[in-house]
Backbone as a chain_set.jsonl record, in Angstrom:
{"seq": "MQNLKNKVALITGAKQGMGKAHAIAPGLIETPMIDVVKSNPKILEAMLQQVPLKRVGRPEEVSELVVFLASDSSSYMTGSVVVIDGGWLAA", "coords": {"N": [[10.163, -4.011, 10.109], [8.707, -1.828, 9.173], [6.223, -2.272, 10.358], [6.877, -1.826, 13.035], [7.538, 0.911, 12.95], [5.025, 1.909, 12.314], [3.586, 1.201, 14.611], [4.9, 2.753, 16.545], [4.275, 5.32, 15.577], [1.505, 5.216, 15.869], [1.153, 4.911, 18.686], [2.484, 7.221, 19.642], [1.02, 9.219, 18.297], [-1.575, 8.759, 19.325], [-1.219, 9.361, 22.024], [-0.8, 12.057, 21.817], [-3.189, 12.938, 20.987], [-3.714, 12.766, 18.277], [-4.933, 10.774, 16.868], [-5.307, 8.696, 14.226], [-3.083, 6.3, 12.645], [-1.575, 4.887, 9.901], [-0.119, 2.453, 7.657], [0.79, 2.007, 4.294], [1.167, -0.604, 2.052], [2.277, -0.978, -0.921], [2.122, -2.84, -4.022], [3.236, -3.598, -7.287], [3.025, -0.617, -8.821], [1.984, 1.713, -11.223], [4.323, 3.713, -11.657], [7.287, 5.814, -11.935], [9.089, 4.285, -10.493], [8.92, 1.631, -11.274], [9.909, 1.543, -13.806], [12.272, 0.26, -14.666], [11.561, -2.397, -14.448], [9.448, -2.518, -16.274], [10.851, -2.056, -18.596], [11.904, -4.428, -19.369], [10.321, -6.87, -20.853], [10.172, -9.636, -20.229], [10.811, -9.816, -17.51], [8.763, -8.226, -16.437], [6.496, -9.741, -17.193], [7.017, -12.104, -15.764], [6.814, -11.148, -13.148], [4.152, -10.272, -13.114], [2.882, -12.693, -13.322], [2.866, -13.524, -10.753], [0.967, -11.985, -9.578], [-2.33, -12.12, -8.746], [-4.375, -10.531, -9.975], [-3.217, -9.93, -12.365], [-2.137, -7.546, -13.438], [-0.626, -4.26, -13.414], [-0.904, -1.952, -10.742], [-2.781, 1.13, -10.546], [-1.82, 4.53, -9.92], [-3.981, 6.075, -9.044], [-5.561, 4.265, -7.714], [-4.162, 3.798, -5.376], [-4.178, 6.381, -4.314], [-6.909, 6.699, -3.849], [-7.242, 4.887, -1.775], [-5.706, 6.172, 0.183], [-7.25, 8.499, 0.567], [-9.58, 7.317, 1.612], [-8.533, 6.199, 4.036], [-7.857, 8.522, 5.36], [-10.276, 9.655, 5.8], [-13.466, 10.125, 7.545], [-14.819, 7.795, 7.188], [-13.171, 5.721, 7.826], [-12.976, 5.794, 10.549], [-12.844, 4.01, 12.704], [-10.586, 2.62, 12.314], [-7.173, 2.126, 12.951], [-3.628, 2.015, 13.205], [-3.178, 0.206, 11.191], [-1.715, -1.857, 8.634], [-2.048, -1.582, 5.379], [-2.365, -3.523, 2.62], [-1.945, -3.132, -0.812], [-1.826, -4.638, -3.525], [-2.746, -6.108, -5.685], [-3.266, -8.682, -4.916], [-0.899, -10.042, -4.643], [0.637, -10.594, -2.261], [-1.055, -12.351, -0.938], [-1.131, -14.511, -2.622]], "CA": [[10.532, -2.686, 10.556], [7.602, -0.917, 8.879], [5.205, -2.475, 11.38], [7.356, -1.155, 14.234], [7.358, 2.353, 12.729], [3.594, 2.176, 12.373], [3.182, 1.115, 16.014], [5.429, 3.938, 17.221], [3.447, 6.454, 15.142], [0.184, 5.043, 16.472], [1.224, 5.192, 20.122], [2.823, 8.633, 19.791], [-0.126, 10.015, 17.847], [-2.694, 8.594, 20.255], [-0.886, 10.101, 23.245], [-0.884, 13.485, 21.513], [-4.542, 13.22, 20.513], [-3.726, 12.892, 16.821], [-5.852, 9.803, 16.297], [-5.007, 7.522, 13.401], [-1.805, 6.106, 11.957], [-1.64, 3.721, 9.018], [0.951, 2.253, 6.683], [0.307, 1.435, 3.036], [2.164, -1.494, 1.463], [1.893, -1.17, -2.321], [2.836, -3.762, -4.898], [3.638, -2.933, -8.529], [2.154, 0.513, -9.137], [2.44, 2.412, -12.437], [5.092, 4.914, -11.328], [8.656, 5.686, -12.45], [9.861, 3.295, -9.731], [8.922, 0.317, -11.935], [10.368, 1.685, -15.193], [13.282, -0.755, -14.972], [10.817, -3.654, -14.625], [8.69, -2.413, -17.523], [11.759, -2.028, -19.742], [12.217, -5.809, -19.723], [9.038, -7.581, -20.895], [10.243, -10.944, -19.566], [10.74, -9.59, -16.059], [7.41, -7.755, -16.136], [5.586, -10.88, -17.309], [7.28, -13.002, -14.633], [6.26, -10.535, -11.94], [2.69, -10.263, -13.205], [2.414, -14.06, -13.084], [2.732, -13.646, -9.299], [-0.13, -11.106, -9.162], [-3.595, -12.717, -9.174], [-5.14, -9.658, -10.876], [-2.479, -9.941, -13.641], [-1.895, -6.209, -13.972], [0.022, -3.28, -12.552], [-1.87, -1.046, -10.128], [-2.774, 2.535, -10.968], [-1.628, 5.464, -8.806], [-5.281, 6.53, -8.547], [-6.065, 3.261, -6.775], [-3.489, 4.055, -4.103], [-4.662, 7.656, -3.768], [-8.261, 6.471, -3.319], [-7.048, 4.248, -0.474], [-5.248, 7.223, 1.096], [-8.417, 9.332, 0.884], [-10.424, 6.539, 2.523], [-7.906, 6.089, 5.351], [-7.866, 9.848, 5.984], [-11.659, 10.116, 5.963], [-14.251, 9.639, 8.677], [-15.293, 6.438, 6.887], [-12.256, 4.77, 8.465], [-12.781, 6.326, 11.902], [-12.569, 2.951, 13.674], [-9.336, 1.977, 11.906], [-5.91, 2.766, 13.284], [-2.548, 1.054, 13.364], [-3.275, -0.807, 10.134], [-0.853, -1.919, 7.46], [-2.986, -1.931, 4.318], [-1.666, -4.018, 1.432], [-2.639, -2.878, -2.077], [-0.849, -5.261, -4.423], [-3.39, -6.994, -6.65], [-3.325, -10.036, -4.377], [0.436, -10.644, -4.695], [1.027, -11.125, -0.957], [-1.942, -13.457, -0.576], [-0.991, -15.628, -3.577]], "C": [[9.386, -1.706, 10.317], [6.506, -1.048, 9.929], [5.597, -1.77, 12.673], [7.181, 0.355, 14.107], [5.892, 2.733, 12.849], [3.104, 2.149, 13.824], [3.673, 2.323, 16.801], [4.599, 5.165, 16.854], [2.074, 6.395, 15.787], [0.201, 5.436, 17.943], [1.513, 6.67, 20.365], [1.646, 9.515, 19.42], [-1.295, 9.941, 18.8], [-2.447, 9.382, 21.534], [-1.022, 11.605, 23.038], [-2.251, 13.862, 20.958], [-4.663, 13.338, 19.008], [-4.546, 11.805, 16.146], [-5.227, 8.661, 15.545], [-3.587, 7.519, 12.845], [-1.916, 4.818, 11.155], [-0.366, 3.637, 8.187], [0.318, 1.61, 5.455], [1.454, 0.642, 2.423], [1.763, -1.782, 0.015], [2.723, -2.247, -3.009], [3.331, -2.988, -6.111], [2.608, -1.863, -8.88], [2.792, 1.276, -10.295], [3.055, 3.763, -12.066], [6.488, 4.752, -11.932], [9.496, 4.647, -11.702], [9.891, 1.932, -10.412], [9.36, 0.406, -13.398], [11.376, 0.608, -15.577], [12.617, -2.118, -15.184], [10.092, -3.638, -15.962], [9.589, -2.445, -18.753], [12.165, -3.43, -20.195], [10.925, -6.625, -19.684], [9.045, -8.941, -20.192], [10.134, -10.807, -18.047], [9.338, -9.148, -15.662], [6.419, -8.914, -16.169], [5.77, -11.851, -16.142], [6.694, -12.442, -13.342], [4.737, -10.563, -11.961], [2.098, -11.66, -13.04], [2.195, -14.307, -11.588], [1.547, -12.849, -8.749], [-1.453, -11.696, -9.648], [-4.42, -11.84, -10.123], [-4.45, -9.444, -12.222], [-2.296, -8.566, -14.276], [-1.15, -5.372, -12.941], [-1.065, -2.371, -11.987], [-1.717, 0.377, -10.647], [-2.555, 3.443, -9.755], [-2.951, 5.931, -8.203], [-5.857, 5.542, -7.528], [-5.433, 3.443, -5.393], [-4.011, 5.355, -3.492], [-6.08, 7.527, -3.224], [-8.198, 5.786, -1.954], [-6.623, 5.282, 0.567], [-6.417, 8.102, 1.526], [-9.333, 8.602, 1.863], [-9.828, 6.501, 3.925], [-7.898, 7.421, 6.094], [-9.274, 10.331, 6.316], [-12.308, 9.571, 7.236], [-14.787, 8.231, 8.438], [-14.405, 5.366, 7.513], [-12.005, 5.149, 9.925], [-12.473, 5.256, 12.954], [-11.315, 2.153, 13.303], [-8.165, 2.798, 12.411], [-4.861, 1.682, 13.488], [-2.509, -0.026, 12.305], [-2.134, -0.702, 9.135], [-1.76, -2.436, 6.35], [-2.195, -2.292, 3.063], [-2.533, -3.745, 0.213], [-1.703, -3.347, -3.189], [-1.457, -6.23, -5.43], [-3.469, -8.443, -6.203], [-1.983, -10.745, -4.299], [0.809, -11.302, -3.362], [0.207, -12.354, -0.576], [-1.738, -14.693, -1.453], [0.04, -16.645, -3.123]], "O": [[9.119, -0.848, 11.158], [5.924, -0.047, 10.345], [4.746, -1.178, 13.338], [6.728, 1.009, 15.047], [5.561, 3.769, 13.425], [2.293, 2.988, 14.218], [2.942, 2.859, 17.634], [4.256, 5.963, 17.726], [1.54, 7.421, 16.207], [-0.646, 6.21, 18.392], [0.864, 7.302, 21.199], [1.312, 10.452, 20.146], [-1.946, 10.952, 19.062], [-3.365, 10.003, 22.068], [-1.324, 12.341, 23.977], [-2.445, 14.991, 20.506], [-5.61, 13.945, 18.509], [-4.829, 11.91, 14.952], [-4.671, 7.747, 16.153], [-2.979, 8.563, 12.611], [-2.311, 3.779, 11.686], [0.364, 4.617, 8.035], [-0.577, 0.773, 5.569], [2.57, 1.145, 2.289], [1.003, -2.713, -0.249], [3.861, -2.523, -2.63], [3.793, -1.854, -5.983], [1.46, -2.173, -9.198], [4.009, 1.458, -10.328], [2.406, 4.806, -12.148], [6.835, 3.665, -12.394], [10.507, 4.179, -12.225], [10.801, 1.145, -10.154], [9.198, -0.555, -14.15], [11.339, 0.097, -16.697], [13.07, -2.904, -16.017], [10.116, -4.624, -16.699], [9.141, -2.821, -19.836], [12.71, -3.596, -21.286], [10.48, -7.028, -18.61], [8.033, -9.349, -19.622], [9.447, -11.589, -17.389], [8.786, -9.631, -14.673], [5.593, -9.05, -15.267], [4.792, -12.361, -15.596], [6.14, -13.188, -12.535], [4.103, -10.845, -10.944], [0.936, -11.796, -12.659], [1.43, -15.192, -11.206], [1.167, -13.019, -7.59], [-1.677, -11.767, -10.856], [-5.104, -12.373, -10.997], [-5.032, -8.843, -13.124], [-2.299, -8.434, -15.5], [-1.059, -5.726, -11.766], [-2.035, -2.056, -12.676], [-0.652, 0.768, -11.127], [-3.059, 3.149, -8.67], [-3.04, 6.158, -6.996], [-6.555, 5.939, -6.595], [-6.093, 3.262, -4.37], [-4.257, 5.421, -2.287], [-6.421, 8.18, -2.238], [-9.011, 6.076, -1.076], [-7.116, 5.274, 1.695], [-6.56, 8.417, 2.707], [-9.809, 9.195, 2.831], [-10.536, 6.744, 4.903], [-7.929, 7.444, 7.325], [-9.438, 11.314, 7.038], [-11.772, 8.685, 7.902], [-15.17, 7.546, 9.387], [-14.841, 4.232, 7.707], [-10.941, 4.856, 10.471], [-11.896, 5.572, 13.995], [-11.025, 1.126, 13.918], [-8.167, 4.025, 12.31], [-5.179, 0.565, 13.898], [-1.875, -1.064, 12.497], [-1.65, 0.388, 8.829], [-2.189, -3.589, 6.376], [-1.455, -1.472, 2.519], [-3.717, -4.082, 0.199], [-0.904, -2.576, -3.721], [-0.753, -7.083, -5.97], [-3.712, -9.335, -7.016], [-1.923, -11.919, -3.932], [1.25, -12.451, -3.344], [0.724, -13.286, 0.039], [-2.128, -15.797, -1.071], [0.273, -17.638, -3.812]]}, "num_chains": 1, "name": "protein.A"}
């Protein structure tokens, strides 16, 4: 469904001259959303075993990705779903 939303945003934005549309697919990021996971060390350890980098991501890492995608450095990128999950999806 997220891919479909991204495609609709891309097509709509391109028709209106707005340019780029991206989606970010984060893994475990150090935010309040994972407090329930962090409260149980066994669950956290089991999840981190699935992450090749063996750690939780930092919010700054996601914000740096957002800045890059919004910048001219990514001017030839559009319609991308960018995964930032420590390698979890690829593992």
